[in-house]
C-alpha positions, 0 to 999 in steps of 0.5 A: 420381389428380392430386391437385394438380388435385383441389386446385385444383378443391376449394373453400375452407371457407366455399364448401364449407359454402355449397354443401353444408351444410344450415342444421342442418349449418352450425350444427353446424360453426359450433358445433364451430368456436367450441368449440375453440381452439388453445393458445399453444404450438400457435399458435407452432408453426404460426407457425414454419411456412414452406413453403406446404402444400396441404391437400385434404380429402375430406368430407361436411357430413352427417359427425359426423367431419367436423363434429369435425375439419375446423374444426380444419384452418382453425384451423391455416390461420389461425395459419399463412398458409402452409397452404391448405386446400380441401375436396372433397365425397365424393359429388360427387367419386366418382373422388377418394373411390375414389382415397382409399378406407380400410379398403375404404370411402369414409371422411372426412375424409380429408387429402391433403398436397401441396407448394407445386407440388402434389407428393404428401406424405402422407395422413391420416384418417379419424380420429386416434389419440385418437379411435379409442381413445375410440371403441374404449373405447365399442364398445357405442355409436354407431360415428359421432359425430353432430356434435351436441355441442361438443368433448368431452374427447377434442378436445384430443388430436384437435387434437394429433394432427392438428397432429402430422401437419401439423408432420410434412409441414411438416418434410418440406417444410422439409427437402426437398433439392428445395424447399431447392434451389428456395428457396435455403435 
């Protein structure tokens, strides 16, 4: 799978929502986004990023997990100008969904991290460790959040889990011999 090509075909956040979200879905995404914020320390960390990162997100506007995670990526991109996030709809991209199957299924969101020149660096998703811990703690309930409510008590930990992964990839890029040679640093 050529993830760089998939990134080029994918859409920025607003275009993705405009094409795929119903009015109700858009409201859920917007409500969640307005209910979250980064801490000063998280914004400071993101502002320290220097390497361009391409972030490809396989998602669905109908998915509660996407509602409760994808807006987080947009906060990261706003805080770090070197992060470019693009979204691909799972159902409109079956070949990408197949390449990113998780636990035997086409789970979303699934995030693929690429270098500035489209080299694969890693993938993460569909949920973070904090979200899985919360889900396991209440197994008798619904297995997938609905995205109907704003941020919950687990959300700050989910934001940090995602930030940890973005940071890991950033430091991978920053210390890459190939990229250090390319940038002369």
